[in-house]
C-alpha positions as CSV (number, residue, x, y, z in Angstrom):
1,M,96.5,214.3,119.8
2,L,99.2,216.6,121.6
3,A,100.4,213.5,123.3
4,L,100.5,211.8,120.5
5,R,102.5,214.2,118.3
6,L,104.9,214.9,121.1
7,T,105.6,210.6,121.3
8,R,106.2,210.7,117.5
9,A,108.8,214.0,117.3
10,A,110.9,212.6,120.3
11,R,114.3,211.8,119.8
12,P,115.7,207.8,119.2
13,A,117.0,208.0,122.9
14,V,113.4,208.9,124.6
15,Q,112.0,206.4,122.1
16,L,114.2,203.9,123.3
17,R,113.0,204.4,127.1
18,R,109.5,204.5,126.5
19,L,109.6,201.4,124.5
20,L,111.4,199.7,127.5
21,V,108.4,200.8,129.4
22,A,106.2,198.8,126.9
23,A,108.5,196.1,126.8
24,A,108.3,196.1,130.6
25,S,104.3,196.1,130.6
26,A,104.6,193.5,128.1
27,G,106.4,191.2,130.2
28,T,104.1,192.3,133.5
29,G,100.8,191.7,131.1
30,F,101.6,188.1,130.4
31,L,103.0,186.9,133.6
32,L,99.3,188.5,135.1
33,L,97.6,186.6,131.8
34,S,99.6,183.4,132.8
35,C,98.1,183.6,136.3
36,L,94.3,183.6,134.9
37,G,95.5,180.6,132.8
38,H,96.5,178.7,136.0
39,A,93.1,179.7,137.7
40,L,91.3,178.2,134.7
41,D,93.5,175.1,134.3
42,H,93.3,173.8,138.3
43,P,90.3,175.5,139.5
44,E,90.7,173.5,142.8
45,T,93.9,175.3,143.8
46,A,92.6,178.7,144.8
47,D,95.0,179.4,147.0
48,A,98.1,178.7,144.9
49,A,96.5,181.0,142.2
50,A,96.2,183.7,144.2
51,L,100.0,183.3,145.7
52,R,100.6,183.7,141.7
53,L,98.9,186.5,141.4
54,A,100.2,188.4,144.6
55,W,103.9,187.4,142.9
56,C,102.7,189.3,140.5
57,A,103.3,192.5,142.3
58,L,106.8,192.7,142.3
59,P,106.9,192.9,138.6
60,L,104.0,195.4,138.5
61,A,105.9,197.8,140.8
62,A,108.9,197.6,139.1
63,T,107.2,198.3,135.7
64,V,105.3,201.2,137.6
65,H,108.9,202.4,138.8
66,L,110.4,202.7,135.5
67,A,107.5,204.6,134.0
68,V,107.8,207.0,136.5
69,A,111.2,207.8,135.9
70,V,111.0,207.7,132.3
71,A,108.2,210.1,132.4
72,R,110.5,212.4,134.6
73,T,113.2,212.4,131.8
74,D,110.9,213.3,129.1
75,P,112.2,216.5,127.2
76,G,109.0,217.0,125.7
77,T,106.8,217.5,128.5
78,R,109.4,219.7,130.5
79,P,108.1,223.1,131.6
80,R,109.7,226.2,129.4
81,P,109.3,229.8,129.8
82,G,106.3,231.0,126.9
83,L,104.4,227.5,127.0
84,S,102.0,228.6,129.6
85,A,100.8,231.5,127.3
86,V,99.4,229.2,124.4
87,G,97.5,227.0,127.0
88,L,100.9,224.4,128.1
89,G,101.2,224.9,131.8
90,P,102.3,222.5,134.5
91,A,99.0,220.7,134.5
92,R,98.6,220.3,130.9
93,L,102.1,219.1,130.8
94,M,101.5,216.8,133.5
95,A,98.3,215.4,132.0
96,V,100.4,214.7,128.3
97,S,102.9,212.9,130.5
98,A,100.2,210.7,132.1
99,L,99.2,210.1,128.5
100,T,102.1,209.1,127.1
101,T,102.8,206.9,129.6
102,A,99.4,205.3,129.3
103,L,99.9,205.0,125.6
104,S,103.6,203.1,125.9
105,C,101.9,200.9,128.9
106,T,98.8,199.8,126.6
107,L,101.0,199.1,123.9
108,G,102.7,196.5,126.2
109,S,99.3,195.0,127.1
110,M,98.3,194.3,123.6
111,L,101.5,192.8,122.9
112,A,101.4,190.9,126.0
113,L,97.7,189.4,124.9
114,L,99.0,188.6,121.4
115,V,101.6,186.6,122.7
116,F,99.4,185.5,125.1
117,L,96.6,184.2,122.4
118,H,99.5,183.1,120.1
119,L,100.9,180.6,122.3
120,R,97.5,179.3,123.5
121,G,96.8,178.3,120.0
122,D,94.1,181.1,119.3
123,L,95.3,182.8,116.5
124,T,97.4,180.2,114.3
125,G,97.3,176.9,116.0
126,L,99.7,175.6,119.1
127,P,103.4,176.7,118.4
128,F,106.2,174.5,119.8
129,D,104.1,171.5,119.6
130,G,101.9,172.8,122.4
131,A,104.7,172.7,125.3
132,A,103.0,176.0,126.4
133,A,99.6,174.9,126.6
134,G,99.9,173.0,129.9
135,F,100.3,176.3,132.0
136,L,98.1,178.7,129.5
137,A,94.6,176.8,129.8
138,A,94.6,176.1,126.1
139,G,91.4,174.1,126.5
140,H,89.4,176.8,128.0
141,S,88.2,179.9,126.4
142,L,89.2,183.3,128.4
143,P,86.7,185.6,130.1
144,V,86.7,188.5,128.6
145,P,86.1,190.9,131.6
146,A,88.6,189.4,133.6
147,T,91.1,189.6,130.5
148,L,90.3,193.1,130.4
149,T,90.8,193.7,134.2
150,L,94.4,192.2,134.4
151,L,95.6,194.2,130.9
152,S,94.2,197.6,132.1
153,L,95.6,197.6,135.6
154,L,99.0,198.2,135.0
155,P,98.5,200.9,132.6
156,A,95.8,202.5,135.2
157,T,98.3,202.1,138.1
158,A,101.2,203.7,135.8
159,T,99.0,206.7,134.5
160,A,97.7,207.4,138.1
161,T,101.2,207.3,139.6
162,V,102.8,209.7,136.8
163,A,99.9,211.9,137.6
164,L,100.5,211.8,141.0
165,A,104.4,212.3,140.8
166,L,104.4,215.2,138.1
167,R,101.6,216.8,139.7
168,P,102.3,220.9,139.9
169,T,103.3,222.3,143.5
170,D,103.7,225.8,144.3
171,P,107.3,226.8,144.4
172,R,106.9,229.2,147.2
173,P,106.9,228.0,151.0
174,P,103.8,228.0,152.9
175,Q,103.4,231.0,155.5
176,R,103.2,229.7,158.7
177,T,100.8,232.0,160.6
178,T,100.3,232.0,164.5
179,R,97.2,232.8,166.4
180,S,98.4,234.9,169.4
181,F,96.1,236.9,171.8
182,G,97.1,240.0,173.7
183,R,95.5,241.9,176.6
184,S,92.2,241.1,177.4
185,G,91.7,238.2,174.7
186,A,92.3,240.5,171.5
187,Y,94.7,239.3,169.0
188,G,98.3,240.5,169.3
189,D,101.2,240.5,167.3
190,P,103.8,238.0,168.6
191,T,106.7,240.3,167.3
192,N,105.6,243.3,169.2
193,R,105.0,242.3,173.3
194,E,103.2,244.9,175.4
195,T,103.9,246.2,178.8
196,F,101.6,246.3,181.8
197,G,98.7,249.4,180.7
198,A,99.6,249.7,177.0
199,Y,96.6,248.3,176.0
200,G,94.6,251.4,177.5
201,R,96.9,253.9,176.6
202,F,95.6,256.4,174.4
203,G,96.6,256.3,170.7
204,A,98.1,252.8,171.2
205,R,95.4,250.7,168.8
206,F,95.6,253.6,165.8
207,G,98.0,252.1,164.0
208,R,101.0,249.5,164.3
209,R,104.6,250.8,163.8
210,P,107.2,248.1,162.8
211,A,109.4,246.4,165.1
212,G,112.3,248.7,165.6
213,A,110.5,252.2,164.7
214,G,111.0,253.3,168.3
215,V,114.2,252.0,168.9
216,A,115.6,254.6,165.8
217,K,113.5,257.4,166.6
218,A,115.1,257.0,170.2
219,A,118.4,257.0,168.5
220,E,117.7,260.1,166.5
221,T,116.4,261.8,169.8
222,A,119.5,261.1,171.6
223,E,122.0,262.0,168.9
224,A,120.0,265.6,169.0
225,A,120.2,265.7,172.4
226,D,124.2,265.0,172.1
227,G,124.8,267.6,169.7
228,E,122.4,270.4,171.7
229,V,124.2,269.2,175.4
230,A,127.7,269.4,173.6
231,E,126.9,272.7,171.8
232,A,125.3,274.3,175.2
233,A,128.4,273.2,177.2
234,G,130.9,274.3,174.8
235,D,132.8,270.9,174.3
236,A,132.3,268.2,172.0
237,P,130.6,264.8,172.9
238,A,132.7,262.1,174.4
239,T,133.2,258.9,172.5
240,G,133.6,255.6,173.8
241,D,131.9,256.1,176.9
242,P,130.9,253.0,178.7
243,H,128.3,255.0,180.7
244,P,126.9,257.7,178.5
245,A,123.9,258.9,180.3
246,G,125.6,259.2,183.4
247,G,128.4,261.6,181.6
248,R,125.8,263.8,180.0
249,A,124.1,264.2,183.4
250,V,127.5,265.8,184.7
251,Q,127.5,267.9,181.7
252,V,123.8,268.8,182.3
253,M,124.5,270.1,186.0
254,G,126.7,273.0,184.5
255,L,124.1,274.4,182.4
256,P,121.8,277.5,182.9
257,V,118.5,276.4,184.7
258,R,116.7,277.8,181.3
259,E,118.0,275.0,179.5
260,R,118.6,272.3,182.4
261,S,115.0,271.2,182.0
262,R,115.0,270.5,178.3
263,A,118.6,268.9,178.8
264,W,117.2,266.7,181.6
265,G,114.4,265.5,179.4
266,H,117.0,264.0,176.6
267,V,119.2,262.5,179.2
268,G,116.0,260.4,180.3
269,A,115.2,259.2,176.8
270,D,119.0,258.4,176.0
271,A,119.1,256.6,179.3
272,T,116.0,254.9,178.2
273,L,117.6,253.8,174.9
274,A,120.9,252.7,176.6
275,A,118.7,250.1,178.7
276,P,117.8,246.9,176.9
277,D,113.7,247.5,176.5
278,T,112.3,243.6,176.7
279,A,109.0,245.2,176.3
280,A,109.2,246.2,172.6
281,D,112.2,244.2,171.3
282,P,111.5,240.9,170.5
283,E,113.7,237.9,171.8
284,P,116.6,237.2,169.7
285,A,116.5,234.0,167.7
286,A,117.6,231.0,169.1
287,P,120.6,229.6,167.5
288,D,120.2,226.5,165.2
289,A,121.0,223.3,167.0
290,V,124.5,221.7,166.8
291,G,124.7,218.9,164.3
292,T,121.5,219.7,162.2
293,P,121.8,218.8,159.1
294,P,120.9,221.2,155.9
295,A,118.2,221.4,153.8
296,D,119.7,219.1,151.2
297,T,121.2,215.9,153.4
298,P,119.2,213.1,153.3
299,V,118.3,212.1,156.7
300,G,116.8,208.4,156.2
301,L,120.2,206.8,157.1
302,P,119.8,205.7,160.6
303,W,116.0,204.8,159.7
304,G,117.2,202.7,157.1
305,V,119.6,201.1,159.5
306,A,117.0,200.1,161.7
307,L,114.7,198.8,159.2
308,V,117.3,196.6,157.6
309,T,118.7,195.0,161.1
310,A,114.7,195.0,161.9
311,G,114.4,192.8,158.7
312,L,117.2,190.5,159.4
313,A,116.1,190.0,162.9
314,V,112.5,188.7,161.7
315,Q,114.1,186.6,159.0
316,A,116.8,185.2,161.9
317,Y,113.4,184.3,163.9
318,A,112.0,182.7,161.3
319,G,114.9,180.5,160.8
320,R,114.4,179.2,164.2
321,S,111.7,176.9,162.8
322,T,111.9,174.3,160.3
323,P,110.4,174.8,157.8
324,A,110.2,178.6,157.9
325,P,106.9,180.3,157.9
326,F,106.4,182.1,154.6
327,L,104.7,185.3,156.2
328,A,107.7,186.0,158.7
329,V,110.1,185.2,155.8
330,L,108.1,187.5,153.2
331,L,108.1,190.2,155.9
332,G,111.9,190.4,156.9
333,W,112.5,190.3,153.0
334,L,109.9,193.4,152.7
335,L,111.6,195.1,156.0
336,T,115.6,194.6,154.5
337,A,114.3,195.9,150.9
338,T,112.6,198.9,152.3
339,G,115.8,199.6,154.7
340,L,118.2,199.6,151.7
341,V,115.7,202.0,149.3
342,V,115.3,204.6,152.4
343,A,119.1,204.3,153.5
344,A,120.4,204.4,149.9
345,P,120.2,208.1,149.9
346,G,122.4,208.8,152.7
347,L,125.0,206.3,151.9
348,T,125.4,208.6,148.4
349,H,125.8,211.4,150.4
350,L,128.4,209.7,152.8
351,C,130.2,208.4,149.7
352,G,130.4,212.1,148.4
353,R,131.9,212.9,151.4
354,L,134.3,210.4,151.8
355,L,135.7,211.1,148.2
356,Q,136.1,214.8,149.2
357,C,138.4,214.2,152.7
358,S,141.9,214.4,153.0
359,R,143.0,217.1,150.6
360,P,141.0,216.5,147.4
361,G,142.0,217.5,144.0
362,A,140.0,219.0,141.3
363,L,138.8,215.2,140.1
364,R,137.8,214.1,143.4
365,L,136.2,217.3,144.6
366,L,133.8,217.6,141.6
367,A,133.0,213.8,141.6
368,G,132.1,214.3,145.7
369,R,129.9,217.3,145.5
370,V,128.0,215.8,142.4
371,L,127.5,212.8,144.6
372,M,126.3,214.7,147.5
373,T,123.9,216.8,145.0
374,E,122.3,214.0,143.4
375,A,122.4,211.8,146.5
376,A,118.2,211.6,146.7
377,R,118.1,211.6,142.9
378,I,120.4,208.4,142.4
379,G,120.4,206.8,145.8
380,R,116.8,205.5,145.7
381,P,116.9,203.5,142.4
382,L,120.7,202.4,143.6
383,G,118.7,201.1,146.6
384,V,116.4,199.2,144.6
385,V,118.7,197.8,142.6
386,C,120.5,196.7,145.4
387,A,117.3,195.4,147.2
388,V,116.6,193.4,144.4
389,A,120.1,192.0,143.7
390,S,120.3,190.8,147.5
391,A,116.7,189.0,146.9
392,G,117.9,187.4,144.2
393,Y,121.0,186.4,145.4
394,A,119.3,184.7,148.6
395,L,116.8,183.0,146.3
396,T,119.4,181.4,144.2
397,A,121.6,180.2,147.3
398,L,117.9,178.7,149.1
399,H,117.0,176.6,145.9
400,D,120.7,175.6,145.6
401,G,121.3,176.4,141.6
402,P,120.3,179.1,139.5
403,A,118.1,176.6,137.7
404,A,116.7,174.1,140.1
405,G,113.4,175.9,141.2
406,F,113.0,178.5,138.4
407,G,110.9,177.7,135.1
408,P,110.0,180.0,132.3
409,L,107.5,182.0,134.3
410,S,109.9,182.4,137.1
411,A,112.7,183.3,134.5
412,L,110.3,186.0,132.8
413,G,109.5,187.7,136.1
414,V,113.3,187.7,136.9
415,L,113.8,189.5,133.9
416,V,111.2,192.0,134.0
417,V,112.2,193.1,137.7
418,A,115.9,193.0,137.2
419,G,115.9,194.9,133.9
420,S,113.1,197.5,135.1
421,T,115.3,198.4,138.3
422,V,118.4,198.7,136.1
423,A,116.6,200.9,133.6
424,T,115.3,202.8,136.2
425,L,118.5,203.4,137.8
426,L,120.2,204.1,134.0
427,T,117.3,207.0,133.4
428,A,117.7,208.3,136.8
429,A,121.6,209.0,136.0
430,V,120.0,210.4,132.5
431,E,117.8,212.5,134.5
432,A,120.8,213.7,136.6
433,R,122.9,214.7,134.0
434,Q,120.0,216.6,132.6
435,C,119.5,218.5,135.7
436,R,123.2,219.7,135.8
437,A,123.8,220.8,132.1
438,G,124.1,224.3,132.9
439,T,126.5,224.0,135.4
440,T,128.6,221.3,132.8
441,A,128.3,223.9,130.2
442,A,129.7,226.8,132.5
443,L,132.7,224.6,133.5
444,L,133.5,223.8,129.7
445,R,133.3,227.7,129.2
446,L,135.6,228.2,132.0
447,G,138.2,225.8,130.3
448,A,137.8,222.5,132.1
449,P,138.9,219.7,130.1
450,A,136.5,217.0,128.9
451,T,138.3,214.7,130.3
452,L,138.1,215.8,133.6
453,L,134.3,215.7,133.6
454,R,134.5,211.9,132.1
455,G,137.2,211.0,135.1
456,A,134.6,212.6,137.5
457,A,131.9,210.4,136.1
458,V,134.1,207.2,136.0
459,L,135.4,208.2,140.0
460,R,131.5,208.4,140.8
461,A,130.5,205.0,139.2
462,A,133.5,203.0,140.8
463,A,133.1,204.5,144.6
464,L,129.3,203.7,144.4
465,L,130.1,200.2,143.1
466,A,133.0,200.0,146.0
467,L,130.3,200.7,148.5
468,F,127.2,199.2,147.2
469,G,128.7,196.2,145.8
470,P,130.0,194.6,149.3
471,L,126.6,195.8,151.2
472,T,124.4,193.8,148.7
473,L,126.5,190.9,149.2
474,V,126.9,191.1,153.2
475,I,123.0,191.8,153.7
476,A,122.2,188.6,150.7
477,A,124.5,186.4,152.8
478,L,123.0,187.6,156.3
479,S,119.4,187.1,154.7
480,D,120.2,183.5,153.3
481,L,122.2,182.6,156.3
482,P,119.1,181.7,158.9
483,L,117.2,180.2,156.2
484,S,120.4,177.8,154.8
485,R,120.1,176.1,157.7
């Protein structure tokens, strides 16, 4: 009931994103049902039916990706202060997001079923003069269990993925505890090292002192000794002496015998303080490795380049034989697409750095910093769009024309995949805008003109298009080159 109320009370932009999820679910559900109709109409070609069903994994994955992106940007299920007091904690809000996604996907699946039954002629007769009866198995009755299984596949997958992506996590980093052993197998503290014979010393195990307490105590004792020695000798303690223990020893020699023993004890304590105590002091922390990237820097660029290179190599190897093996070509495309998705955040971060080089002004500095901050959020959907665009270009060039090997179902599949990926990218841009709403408001309060913010947005879009556009065309041409010979 709460999910229904939040769905009904949402703003028009949120409702539009949910309708996009429902439309993508309807297209994917219709493709799954068409695979079932082809299997019923051609029972002798089971391999072709299985291949059609396997190709439906692409629109299924694109729709699930869009559903997760829409669930992330839903303002009704965002954690707010005070919601936990009324029973709406992070786990409850995650469940509400999952139920909202399930409602949108179920609506799309029901719409796909109605359209499928209408085209088959089960509702009002055959439309379009029976043109769609050939691939929808109009003369066969639909098996209800198989139909329900195919229609529930997308809502179940999208709901589980949203619940997994939005699961509540502990914001505090886990504490790393290491087990160490002291003398005679006892548990020891790795920060306080023991010297030989320290374990059996009287009172050593009654209480643990924090690291540095002994050094502070020795420093106080040394300062008191300096004052006493200086007062007894009749002059002030020397400052800047590189060998303080030796200088105080000379001063002690001029004291009476009654005070000489006490002063010698202070000199010994100060000499112990002056010498580095490796047994009590922990080792200094090792400096960070040179060239280690910060925590927010994407580190997947080398792996992405390696995957893209491996995918292109597999496709080049598959193009040596005629005809090219299907599995090798599919493996090469998968490796190339995965490499683009992995490398896209690093490329986005690099694009932000390039915008800020060579004396940047306020416009370029703002655009570059925003790209560096949102590299992980924007980069992955952008990599998916580039992978889909390169694969579509390669398929079009491989079939020698845009309409040579495409039918209505293929066009529907391409429309679902392309539309879902572009909608996911736009939704990720909306999420990034919501995340930096506080920064934008602060800039406006400081007097930054609105034209500066709009110019920075246009500059970011132009920079990403200038980097990823030629990259997509180059990868598509290299993917198509071995197969077109």
